[in-house]
N, C-alpha and C positions, 0 to 999 in steps of 0.2 A: 651288790656286795662282791668284792674281789675274790677270785678263786684262791684257795690255800695253796701255798707252794709245797713242794715235796722235798723232804730232807732226810738224808741218811745220817742218823745220829749214832756215833760210835763210842763205846765205853771200854776203856782199857782195864787191865787187871791190877791186882795188888802188886805194888812195887815194880811196876813197869811205867809206861806213859803212852801218850798218843802217837809216839813214833812207830808203834806197831801197825798203825794205819796209814803210814806215809805212802804206801804203794797205791792207795785209792784217793788220797788227797791231791787235788789238781791233776788227776789222771783223766785224759781225754775220753777214755772208754766209759767213764762214769758220767751220765747225763744229768745228774742231780747234785744239789748242794750237799757237801759232806761237812758235818760238824763233829769235831773230836776233841772235847775239852780234856785238860789234865785235872784229875781229881786233886783236891787239897792234900798237901803233904807229899805229892808226887812231882817229879821233874822240877824240884826246887820251887814248887808253887806253895807259898805260905801266905797267900792273900787273906786267909782266914785267921792267921796268927797261930802261935803254938799252943794257945789255950783251947783251940778247937779240938773236939773229941776224936775226930777221924773215925767215928763209928760207922757201922753199916747204915744205920738210920740217918745219920748226918750226911753221908754220901748220897743217899737217896734224895734227901731234901735239896741238896745242892744241884743235883742233876734234874730233878723235877722242875725247879725254878727255871733252869735254862731251857728245858723243853717247852714249858708253857709260854715262855717269852717268845719263842719262835712262831707260835700260832700256825703250825704247819702240819701236814700229813707226815707221819714219822715211820720210817723203817728203823727199828732199833737193832743195833749190832753190838753184841757183848762177848768179850773174850775172857775166859777164865773167871776170876772174881767179878769182872765186869759183866759177865753173862748172868750171874746171880742178881746183880743190880738191874740188868735189863729186864729180866723176867718179872721182877716185882714192879718195876716202873710201867711195864706194859699193862698192868692192872690198875694203874693210877691215873692214866692220861686220857681216859674216855675214848671218844671216837677219833682222837688224833692218831691212835695206833693203827697202822695199816699192815705191818709185818714185823716179824721178830726173827733174828738170826743169832744163834748161840754157837760158840766154838770153844772147845776145852771146858765145857760147863755141863754138868748133869743137873736137871731140875730136882733139887732135893726136897724131901718131905719135912714136916715139923713134928717131932724133933728131927734134927738133921740126920739122915741115914747115910753117913759117910761110908760105912763098911759095905753098903750095897751099891751106892751110886759111883763110888770111886774104887779104883784098884789099889791094893797095897803098894805104895810107892814112896821111897825116901825123897824123891825130888820135890815133894810138896813141903818138906820140912823148913826150908829157908824162908818160905813165905809166911810161916807161922812162928818165926823166931825173931825176936827183937833185933839182935845183933849177931847174925851168923858170921863165921870166919870167912876171910877172903877166899880161901881154898874151897870152902863149901859152896860159895856163890858161883865161882868159876866152874866147878865140877857140875853143878846143877844145870847151868845154861849150856854146857857142852852136851849134856844128856838130852836137853829139851829142844835143841836146835839141830836141824839137818845141815844147814849152811853155817859152818863154823865162823865165817866172817862176821856173823851177827853177834857173836859172843861178847866182844868188847863193848859194843853198844848197849846190850842188855845188862851187862854188869854195871856200866855207867849209870843207866836209868835206875837200877836197883839201889845203887849207892846215893842217888839223888833223891831217894825217898826217905822221909824221916822215919827212924826206927819206931817211933810211937805208933805209926800206922799199923805195923804188923802186930804190935801188942793189942791195939784196939780191935783189929780183926778177930783175934783170938777171944777177946772179951765179948765181942758181939755174938760170937758163936756160943759161948758159955751162957750169955744172958738171954738166949733164945730170940734174938732180933730177926732171924731169918723166918719169913713166912713159909707156908706150905707151897713151895714153888712148883712142885709136881702138879698140884691141883690147879694153880694159876695157869701153868703152861698147857696142860691138857684141855682145860676149859676155855682158853683164850679164843675169842672170836676174831681171829686174824690169821693170815698165812704164817706158818712157822717153818723154820729151816734149821736143821742141826748139821753143822759141819763136823765130820768124823774122819780123822786121819788114820791111815793104815799103820802108822808107826806110833800112834797114841797108846801109851801104856798107863795113862793116868785115869781116864774116864772109862767106866764099864760099858762096853758097846752093847751088851745084852740089855742093860738098863735103859740105854738110849732107844733101843728098839721097842721096849715096853712103853716108853713115853710117846713114841710115834704111834704105836698100835692103839693106845688108849686115848688119843687126841680126838676131840669131837669135830675139829675143823681141819683144813688142809695142813698136813705136816709131812715134810720130806727130809730124809737123811741124805745129805750130800757127801758122798765118799770121795776123799782126796788122797791121792798117792803121794808118798814121800813127805808126809806131814805129821808133826807131833802135836804142837800146842799153840804157837804164836803165828798170827797172820802174816807178819813180815818175813816169815820163813818160806812163804809161797808167793813171792811178789808178782809172778806171772799169772798163776791160777786164781789167786784171791780177787783181783779186780774183775776178771771175767765172770767169776761166780756171783759177785755182788752186783755187777751190771745186769746180769740175767735176772737175778732175784728182784732187784729194784724195779725193773721193767714190769715183771709179773705183778708185783705188789701195787705199784702206783697206777698202772693202766686202769685198774678197776676204780680207784679213787677219783680219777679224772672224768669218769663217765657222767 
């Protein structure tokens, strides 16, 4: 029987796209395959058609099929909303999961404990609004990015996302589609890493510390300077961090 390959599987957030992972795709410092699909309804990806629900559970099913088709050892990397998907997928793919990285994502409870896991922050509003104004979109990305050169790209990706996606995300929250991610995360039998930016004013750092302290398996908080929310904002640090984590995660699976 052939040995399973090792794959870094990256999941972007609500109303962004796989461009947030461009700094690790085809980067020589990364010694493993990187897969970073665009979620339906994002980056003008309408392969599922506009009758697709774009719900949290539908996104999970879409990603699950792609992961299972790989038949690989998986390091899941999830940013923002993509981190919530990554946490729940880590509990669905059996012994394929070897490691989990979340950034800009607190593992929420069921019902969702937004007031505890997130900080009060108006910058989340556009991602939960079907059709925010152009000025609101630009202002939000100016607040969430250290490197202002990335603002036009992120605005472009936001506008390339179907508005129905954001409505469906809100509906998924109201319908209770999120599982107890705190329980999944803390009980997960795989190496776990939480990237925490020193400029992040969205995720509650004390809550992340609680997630780490109550994890039954290895869990590390990776502190990153001059970082708020998106991995493409740290194009030099992020590849080095993922390269180090991937080596730690996959060395054990190859034994």
